[in-house]
C-alpha positions in Angstrom: 230.4 -92.4 -83.4 228.1 -94.9 -81.2 226.8 -92.9 -78.6 225.2 -95.1 -76.5 228.6 -97.4 -76.2 230.4 -94.0 -75.9 228.7 -91.8 -73.9 225.7 -93.7 -72.2 226.9 -96.7 -71.2 229.9 -95.2 -69.7 228.2 -92.8 -67.5 225.8 -96.1 -66.1 228.2 -98.4 -65.3 229.9 -95.4 -63.1 226.5 -94.5 -61.6 226.4 -98.4 -61.5 229.9 -98.9 -59.8 230.2 -99.6 -55.7 232.0 -97.2 -54.0 234.9 -98.0 -51.8 233.8 -97.0 -48.5 236.0 -97.3 -45.0 235.8 -100.5 -43.8 235.2 -98.9 -40.0 232.7 -96.7 -40.8 230.4 -97.9 -38.9 231.0 -100.5 -36.1 228.9 -102.8 -34.4 228.1 -103.5 -31.1 228.8 -106.6 -29.6 225.7 -106.8 -27.2 223.6 -105.6 -29.2 224.3 -105.4 -32.8 224.0 -101.9 -33.3 225.4 -100.2 -36.1 227.4 -97.4 -34.5 229.0 -94.7 -36.6 233.0 -94.8 -35.5 233.1 -90.8 -34.5 230.3 -90.9 -32.4 232.2 -94.0 -30.9 235.9 -92.8 -30.6 233.8 -89.0 -28.8 232.0 -91.7 -26.3 235.4 -93.1 -25.1 234.8 -96.3 -27.1 231.4 -96.8 -25.3 228.9 -97.4 -27.4 225.9 -94.5 -26.1 222.4 -96.9 -26.3 224.1 -100.4 -24.5 226.7 -98.8 -22.6 229.1 -101.7 -23.5 232.6 -100.9 -22.9 234.9 -102.0 -26.1 237.9 -102.7 -26.0 240.7 -99.4 -26.5 244.2 -99.3 -27.0 247.2 -98.4 -24.4 247.9 -95.5 -26.1 244.0 -94.1 -25.9 243.7 -95.4 -22.7 245.9 -93.4 -21.3 244.9 -90.6 -23.2 241.2 -90.4 -21.8 242.8 -91.0 -18.1 245.2 -88.3 -17.7 244.5 -84.5 -17.6 244.2 -83.2 -20.7 245.6 -86.5 -22.3 248.8 -85.3 -22.1 251.8 -88.0 -19.9 255.2 -88.8 -20.1 256.0 -92.7 -21.3 258.9 -94.1 -18.8 261.6 -96.4 -20.9 261.0 -100.4 -19.8 264.1 -102.4 -20.0 264.9 -104.7 -23.1 264.7 -108.8 -23.0 266.0 -111.2 -24.6 264.4 -112.3 -27.9 262.7 -115.1 -28.2 264.9 -117.6 -25.7 263.3 -120.9 -26.1 263.4 -120.9 -29.5 259.6 -121.8 -29.5 258.1 -123.0 -32.9 254.5 -123.8 -33.4 252.3 -123.2 -36.8 255.0 -120.2 -36.9 257.9 -119.0 -35.4 257.6 -116.9 -32.1 260.2 -114.1 -33.8 257.5 -113.7 -36.8 254.9 -113.1 -34.5 256.1 -110.7 -32.4 257.1 -109.2 -35.5 253.3 -109.3 -36.6 252.2 -108.1 -33.4 254.9 -105.1 -32.9 253.1 -103.5 -36.8 249.6 -104.1 -36.1 250.2 -102.4 -32.3 253.0 -100.0 -32.4 254.3 -100.7 -29.5 257.8 -103.0 -28.1 255.2 -105.6 -26.4 251.8 -106.0 -24.8 252.2 -103.3 -21.5 253.3 -99.7 -21.5 254.2 -97.7 -18.4 253.5 -93.7 -18.0 253.1 -91.0 -15.6 251.3 -88.0 -15.5 248.8 -85.5 -13.1 244.5 -87.2 -12.8 243.1 -84.5 -11.7 246.3 -82.9 -10.4 247.1 -86.0 -8.8 250.4 -87.0 -10.1 250.0 -90.8 -11.1 252.3 -93.7 -12.5 250.1 -96.1 -14.6 250.6 -99.1 -16.7 248.2 -100.2 -19.2 248.7 -103.9 -20.7 247.1 -104.1 -24.6 245.3 -106.7 -25.7 246.1 -106.6 -29.5 249.2 -107.2 -28.4 249.4 -111.3 -28.3 246.2 -111.1 -26.1 247.9 -108.8 -23.6 249.8 -112.2 -22.7 252.3 -111.3 -20.0 255.7 -112.5 -21.0 259.5 -111.5 -20.1 259.0 -107.7 -21.6 255.5 -107.4 -19.5 256.8 -108.5 -16.5 259.6 -106.2 -16.4 257.4 -103.0 -17.9 255.3 -103.4 -14.9 258.4 -103.9 -12.0 260.2 -100.8 -13.8 256.6 -98.7 -13.2 256.5 -100.1 -10.1 260.1 -98.8 -8.9 259.6 -95.6 -10.9 256.5 -94.8 -8.7 258.1 -96.4 -5.6 260.9 -93.6 -6.0 258.8 -91.1 -7.0 256.2 -91.0 -4.6 253.6 -91.4 -6.8 250.7 -94.2 -6.4 250.4 -97.0 -9.3 247.8 -97.8 -11.3 247.5 -101.0 -13.5 244.9 -101.3 -16.1 244.9 -105.5 -17.3 243.7 -106.8 -20.2 245.3 -110.0 -21.2 244.5 -114.0 -21.9 247.3 -115.2 -19.5 250.9 -115.9 -19.7 252.3 -116.1 -22.8 253.4 -119.8 -23.1 256.0 -119.1 -26.4 257.9 -118.2 -23.3 257.0 -120.9 -20.9 258.7 -120.9 -17.5 260.1 -117.7 -17.9 256.8 -116.3 -18.4 255.5 -117.8 -15.0 258.8 -116.4 -13.3 257.1 -113.1 -13.7 254.2 -114.0 -11.7 256.5 -113.8 -8.5 258.8 -111.2 -9.3 255.7 -108.8 -9.8 254.5 -109.9 -6.7 257.3 -108.4 -5.0 257.6 -105.5 -6.4 254.1 -104.8 -5.5 255.0 -105.4 -2.1 257.5 -103.0 -2.1 255.4 -100.6 -3.0 252.9 -101.3 -0.1 255.7 -101.0 2.5 256.2 -97.5 1.0 252.7 -96.8 2.2 251.7 -95.9 -1.6 247.9 -97.2 -3.4 248.5 -99.6 -5.5 244.9 -99.6 -7.6 244.3 -102.1 -10.0 241.6 -101.3 -12.9 240.0 -104.8 -14.5 239.1 -104.7 -18.0 238.0 -106.8 -20.5 239.2 -109.6 -20.3 241.7 -110.1 -17.3 242.4 -113.8 -16.9 244.7 -116.4 -16.6 247.8 -115.6 -14.9 247.8 -112.0 -14.8 244.1 -112.8 -12.6 246.0 -115.2 -10.3 248.9 -112.4 -9.5 249.1 -108.6 -9.5 246.0 -108.1 -11.1 244.2 -109.4 -7.4 246.5 -108.1 -5.2 245.1 -104.5 -5.4 244.8 -102.4 -2.4 241.8 -100.9 -4.4 239.6 -103.2 -7.6 238.1 -101.3 -10.1 236.0 -103.1 -13.1 234.5 -101.6 -16.1 231.2 -102.7 -17.2 230.5 -106.1 -18.6 234.3 -107.6 -18.4 234.9 -110.3 -18.1 237.2 -111.4 -15.0 238.7 -115.3 -14.2 241.6 -117.9 -14.1 239.6 -120.4 -16.2 237.2 -119.4 -19.2 233.0 -120.2 -18.4 233.2 -122.5 -21.5 235.8 -124.6 -19.3 234.3 -124.1 -16.2 231.5 -125.4 -17.9 233.1 -128.5 -19.7 234.9 -129.8 -16.3 232.1 -129.3 -13.9 229.2 -130.5 -16.8 227.1 -127.9 -15.5 225.5 -124.9 -16.9 227.1 -121.5 -15.0 225.0 -118.6 -13.6 224.1 -115.5 -16.0 226.8 -113.3 -16.0 229.3 -115.3 -14.3 232.5 -113.9 -14.1 231.6 -110.5 -15.4 232.0 -107.4 -13.7 228.6 -107.4 -12.0 228.3 -110.6 -10.4 232.1 -110.6 -9.4 230.9 -107.6 -7.5 227.7 -108.9 -6.1 230.2 -111.9 -4.4 232.9 -109.5 -3.1 235.6 -110.3 -5.5 235.5 -106.3 -6.8 235.5 -103.4 -4.9 233.4 -101.2 -7.3 232.4 -101.2 -10.7 233.3 -97.9 -12.9 232.4 -96.1 -16.0 235.0 -95.4 -18.2 234.1 -91.8 -18.0 234.2 -91.9 -14.6 237.7 -94.0 -13.8 239.8 -90.5 -13.7 237.6 -88.8 -10.8 237.3 -92.0 -9.6 241.1 -93.2 -9.2 241.8 -89.4 -7.9 239.4 -89.6 -5.3 240.7 -92.7 -4.2 244.5 -91.9 -3.8 243.4 -88.7 -2.3 242.0 -90.6 0.8 244.9 -93.8 0.3 247.2 -91.1 0.7 245.7 -88.9 3.3 245.9 -85.8 1.1 243.8 -82.6 2.4 240.4 -82.4 0.9 239.6 -78.5 0.3 235.9 -78.0 1.9 233.9 -74.8 1.2 233.4 -73.1 4.9 230.2 -72.3 6.0 230.0 -68.5 7.5 227.7 -68.5 11.0 224.4 -66.1 9.0 223.7 -62.6 10.7 221.8 -61.9 13.4 218.6 -60.1 13.1 218.4 -57.2 15.4 214.6 -58.5 16.3 216.0 -61.7 17.2 218.1 -59.8 19.4 215.6 -57.5 20.8 213.5 -60.7 21.6 215.8 -62.2 23.5 214.9 -63.8 26.9 215.4 -61.4 30.2 218.1 -63.6 31.5 220.3 -62.9 28.3 219.5 -59.1 27.9 220.8 -58.8 31.6 224.2 -61.1 31.4 224.9 -58.8 28.3 224.3 -55.7 30.0 226.5 -56.9 32.8 
């Protein structure tokens, strides 16, 4: 028996063999390049602790972070015709839809849910950028309209988390028709006296920015989010000039009046609930201060006129 080949060599090979590790064990910060442990990132709602970079999250995670105790009720959305234009580029549109559904576990880019945020009943819709870039198609438009109708009938505010690259080109004019349709549904909600709040996340561009994403009563943006119609690279190519630093980012747009506030992801539920309370004219509970008791010495030292009035 050759003990070197049969015993020693297998042990050395097993020791030197590369161990399999999960691919998402460490996640790289897009801004600083810092490697962050994925569990720490999840516990911090996918915000890098050191840099404050707000990373993209799935639509379901967004709802869990937003609603009280992560409890919410999913609302049904209307079904639409799949691939009405029989579109094909490098691949069939139906194949792209199948891949997106398997990847995200969603039927389309927008989901709608209802629940309580700090005790306030709210209807919310979330766009998932992982589903074909959160693009606006017929299914997404129908989902947003269904959410707006539910909020109007239930008498709740409507909160939209926007994250999109624009209209879905595979559906052509049918996707562009969702822009006026959602605008009309928002008008009905406002006529009912109910708040419509938009939370702009990274990125929000294209036809979504040109329609319902900019029609809110209040526009809230997450830190560092890219918000605009055309991207900075396209604009630079057209005007042939260098854009200012931070152009189309949340902080830049706040300074120039395009958004109302920039709010950290941890503070979104409390901020939205407070805004809804103000817009709905709900009573705010305040602490009643009781009058301080007067000392006996203060009563004895009162002016003579006041003592005479008391005796009378």
